[in-house]
C-alpha positions as CSV (number, residue, x, y, z in Angstrom):
1,M,-164.2,77.6,-72.7
2,T,-160.8,76.0,-72.8
3,A,-160.3,72.7,-74.7
4,L,-159.4,70.2,-72.4
5,H,-156.2,68.8,-73.5
6,Q,-155.0,72.7,-73.1
7,L,-155.9,72.9,-69.6
8,S,-153.1,73.9,-67.2
9,A,-151.8,71.4,-64.6
10,Y,-153.1,73.2,-62.0
11,D,-156.7,74.0,-63.7
12,A,-157.0,70.4,-64.5
13,A,-156.5,69.5,-60.7
14,A,-158.5,71.9,-59.3
15,Q,-161.4,70.8,-61.7
16,L,-161.0,67.1,-60.8
17,V,-160.9,68.0,-57.3
18,Q,-164.0,70.1,-57.1
19,R,-165.6,66.8,-59.6
20,T,-166.5,69.1,-62.4
21,L,-163.8,67.3,-64.8
22,R,-163.8,63.4,-65.0
23,A,-160.2,62.2,-65.0
24,E,-161.6,59.8,-67.9
25,D,-162.6,63.0,-70.1
26,L,-159.3,64.5,-69.7
27,V,-157.3,61.7,-70.6
28,R,-159.2,61.1,-73.6
29,A,-159.1,64.5,-74.9
30,C,-155.4,64.5,-74.5
31,I,-155.0,61.0,-75.9
32,E,-157.3,62.2,-78.9
33,H,-155.3,65.4,-79.7
34,I,-152.0,63.4,-79.5
35,D,-153.8,61.1,-82.1
36,A,-154.9,64.0,-84.1
37,R,-151.2,65.5,-84.3
38,K,-149.9,61.9,-85.8
39,P,-150.2,62.9,-89.3
40,E,-148.0,66.1,-88.8
41,E,-145.6,64.4,-87.1
42,Q,-145.4,61.8,-89.8
43,A,-145.0,64.3,-92.4
44,W,-142.3,65.9,-90.5
45,A,-140.4,63.1,-89.8
46,D,-140.6,61.8,-93.2
47,T,-139.3,65.2,-94.5
48,Q,-136.4,64.7,-92.4
49,N,-135.7,61.1,-93.6
50,V,-135.5,62.7,-96.8
51,L,-133.5,65.4,-95.8
52,A,-130.8,63.3,-94.4
53,H,-130.8,60.8,-97.3
54,A,-130.0,64.0,-99.4
55,Q,-127.4,65.3,-97.2
56,T,-125.6,62.0,-97.3
57,L,-125.9,61.8,-100.8
58,V,-124.1,65.0,-101.3
59,Q,-121.5,63.8,-98.8
60,L,-120.6,60.5,-100.3
61,F,-120.4,62.0,-103.7
62,E,-118.4,64.8,-102.5
63,Q,-116.0,62.6,-100.5
64,A,-115.6,60.3,-103.9
65,H,-115.1,63.2,-105.8
66,N,-112.4,64.8,-103.2
67,L,-110.6,61.4,-102.7
68,A,-110.5,60.2,-106.5
69,H,-106.8,60.4,-106.2
70,E,-106.3,58.0,-103.6
71,H,-109.5,55.9,-104.7
72,I,-107.1,55.3,-107.8
73,A,-104.0,55.4,-106.9
74,H,-103.7,53.8,-103.2
75,F,-107.4,51.4,-103.4
76,A,-105.8,48.6,-101.7
77,E,-104.4,50.3,-98.9
78,L,-107.2,52.1,-97.8
79,S,-109.3,50.7,-95.3
80,P,-112.7,48.7,-96.2
81,R,-114.9,50.9,-94.7
82,L,-113.4,53.7,-96.5
83,Q,-113.5,51.8,-99.7
84,G,-117.2,51.5,-99.3
85,I,-117.5,54.8,-98.9
86,L,-115.8,55.9,-101.9
87,K,-117.5,53.1,-104.0
88,R,-121.0,54.2,-102.8
89,G,-119.9,57.5,-103.6
90,K,-118.6,57.2,-107.0
91,D,-122.2,55.3,-108.1
92,I,-123.9,58.7,-107.4
93,T,-124.8,60.4,-110.6
94,N,-124.2,64.0,-111.2
95,A,-128.0,64.3,-111.7
96,Q,-128.4,62.9,-108.0
97,Y,-126.2,65.2,-106.6
98,D,-127.7,68.2,-108.1
99,A,-130.9,67.0,-107.0
100,A,-129.6,66.5,-103.7
101,Q,-128.2,70.0,-103.6
102,L,-131.5,71.7,-104.5
103,H,-133.6,69.7,-101.9
104,I,-131.2,70.5,-99.0
105,A,-131.4,74.3,-100.2
106,S,-135.2,74.5,-100.8
107,A,-135.3,72.6,-97.1
108,L,-133.0,75.6,-95.6
109,H,-135.3,78.5,-96.9
């Protein structure tokens, strides 16, 4: 027998009309199925947040290193936003950068 949350809309409607299925039971089964998946969804969201953080670290580090000359020679002329980006990137260590790169590479495989 098909689980209630897996019924097609047509089959669910037919059973509701025939009164072999109560709407309350169908809705409850769907809600229970959604609730059971929440830990999976949260784990996926957590993984995506960690990956986004790693990508941000890599970008900041590389921007700071690629624009090091401008940071040194023209810092006062840079916009406050770019100054902040370069400062944040400069604070990232080589070890943090390497770890972020490894995390991104492992997520892609």
